[in-house]
C-alpha positions as CSV (number, residue, x, y, z in Angstrom):
1,M,0.0,0.0,0.0
2,T,1.4,3.4,-0.9
3,S,1.1,6.6,1.1
4,S,-0.8,9.6,-0.1
5,Y,0.6,12.3,-2.3
6,D,2.3,15.2,-0.5
7,S,1.6,18.5,-2.4
8,N,4.6,20.1,-0.7
9,N,7.2,17.7,-2.2
10,I,10.1,19.5,-4.0
11,F,8.8,18.7,-7.5
12,A,5.3,20.0,-6.8
13,R,7.0,23.2,-5.5
14,I,9.0,23.4,-8.7
15,L,5.8,23.0,-10.8
16,R,4.2,25.9,-8.8
17,G,7.2,28.1,-9.4
18,E,8.2,28.2,-5.7
19,L,11.6,26.7,-6.4
20,P,13.9,27.3,-9.4
21,A,14.7,24.6,-12.1
22,H,16.8,24.4,-15.2
23,T,13.8,23.7,-17.5
24,V,14.5,21.8,-20.7
25,Y,11.0,21.1,-22.0
26,E,7.4,21.5,-21.0
27,D,3.9,21.0,-22.4
28,A,0.4,20.9,-21.1
29,D,0.9,17.6,-19.3
30,T,4.6,17.3,-18.5
31,F,7.6,19.2,-17.3
32,A,11.3,18.3,-17.8
33,F,14.3,19.8,-16.0
34,L,17.9,19.0,-15.1
35,D,18.7,17.1,-12.0
36,I,20.8,19.4,-9.7
37,M,22.7,16.3,-8.5
38,P,23.4,14.7,-11.9
39,R,24.7,11.2,-12.3
40,G,26.0,12.3,-15.7
41,D,26.0,15.4,-17.9
42,G,22.6,16.1,-19.2
43,H,20.8,14.1,-16.5
44,C,17.1,15.2,-16.8
45,L,14.0,14.5,-14.8
46,V,10.6,14.2,-16.5
47,I,7.5,14.6,-14.3
48,P,3.7,14.9,-14.9
49,R,2.0,18.1,-14.1
50,K,-0.8,16.1,-12.5
51,P,-0.1,15.0,-8.9
52,A,1.0,11.4,-8.7
53,R,3.1,9.9,-5.9
54,N,4.6,7.3,-8.3
55,I,3.8,4.9,-11.1
56,L,1.5,2.9,-8.8
57,D,-1.1,5.7,-8.5
58,A,-0.5,7.7,-11.7
59,D,-3.5,8.4,-14.0
60,P,-2.9,6.3,-17.2
61,D,-3.3,9.3,-19.5
62,S,-0.8,11.3,-17.5
63,L,1.6,8.3,-17.5
64,A,1.3,8.0,-21.2
65,A,2.1,11.8,-21.6
66,V,5.2,11.4,-19.4
67,L,6.5,8.5,-21.4
68,R,6.1,10.5,-24.7
69,T,8.2,13.2,-23.1
70,V,10.7,10.7,-21.8
71,Q,11.1,9.4,-25.4
72,K,11.5,12.9,-26.7
73,L,14.1,13.8,-24.0
74,S,16.0,10.6,-24.6
75,R,16.5,11.4,-28.2
76,A,17.4,15.0,-27.4
77,V,20.0,14.2,-24.7
78,M,21.7,11.6,-27.0
79,E,21.9,14.3,-29.7
80,A,23.0,17.1,-27.4
81,F,25.8,15.2,-25.8
82,A,26.7,12.9,-28.8
83,A,25.9,10.0,-26.5
84,P,25.6,6.5,-28.0
85,G,23.1,5.4,-25.4
86,V,20.6,6.5,-22.7
87,T,19.5,5.2,-19.3
88,V,16.0,5.7,-18.2
89,Q,15.3,5.0,-14.5
90,Q,12.1,5.2,-12.4
91,F,11.8,4.2,-8.7
92,N,8.7,3.5,-6.6
93,E,8.3,3.8,-2.8
94,P,11.3,3.8,-0.4
95,A,12.0,0.1,-0.8
96,G,12.2,0.7,-4.5
97,G,14.7,3.5,-4.1
98,Q,12.2,6.5,-4.5
99,V,13.4,9.6,-2.6
100,V,11.1,12.3,-4.0
101,F,7.5,11.3,-3.9
102,H,6.2,12.8,-7.2
103,L,6.3,10.5,-10.2
104,H,9.5,11.1,-12.1
105,F,11.7,9.4,-14.7
106,H,15.5,10.0,-14.9
107,V,16.9,10.3,-18.4
108,I,20.7,10.1,-18.5
109,P,22.9,10.2,-21.6
110,R,25.4,7.3,-21.5
111,F,28.8,6.4,-23.0
112,E,30.6,3.1,-23.3
113,G,32.9,2.4,-20.3
114,V,31.8,5.5,-18.4
115,T,30.1,4.8,-15.1
116,L,27.4,7.0,-13.5
117,R,28.7,9.4,-10.9
118,P,27.7,8.7,-7.3
119,P,24.5,10.3,-6.2
120,G,24.4,13.4,-4.1
121,T,26.9,15.8,-5.6
122,M,25.5,19.2,-6.5
123,E,26.5,20.5,-10.0
124,K,27.5,24.2,-10.5
125,P,24.6,26.3,-11.7
126,E,26.5,27.6,-14.8
127,I,27.2,24.0,-15.9
128,L,23.5,23.1,-15.5
129,A,22.5,26.2,-17.5
130,A,24.9,25.3,-20.3
131,N,23.7,21.7,-20.4
132,A,20.0,22.8,-20.4
133,Q,20.7,25.0,-23.4
134,K,22.3,22.1,-25.3
135,I,19.2,20.0,-24.7
136,R,16.8,22.8,-25.6
137,A,18.8,23.3,-28.8
138,A,18.6,19.6,-29.7
139,L,14.8,19.7,-29.1
140,V,14.4,22.5,-31.6
141,G,16.8,21.0,-34.2
């Protein structure tokens, strides 16, 4: 059994504009921004605008919209960083590794022989801004 949705989680606050984010894409149903503690350059998060704790309680239409954006961002980060691969991760509930309780997908450009950085290291804002611009440019191109 899952717990209820907390409307004050960090991603809900980002959606409401209460906290800043390096936005890379948004539409009526989804929002994508850079992870401030990236496991690799270009590490994005894709979230639904509609409240959902995780995949277990997400509205099917909202989940479908998120996955369309995940696919779009996967292509864009591969192009922006000349990456030959992409890792998409999604965690549910504490036992499944979920830390922020608003449904989100991690989209991380990947390279042969390069491991992911350990979690928890903040990236410099200027690097995040430059990486966000690369991804936005790839989405337009």
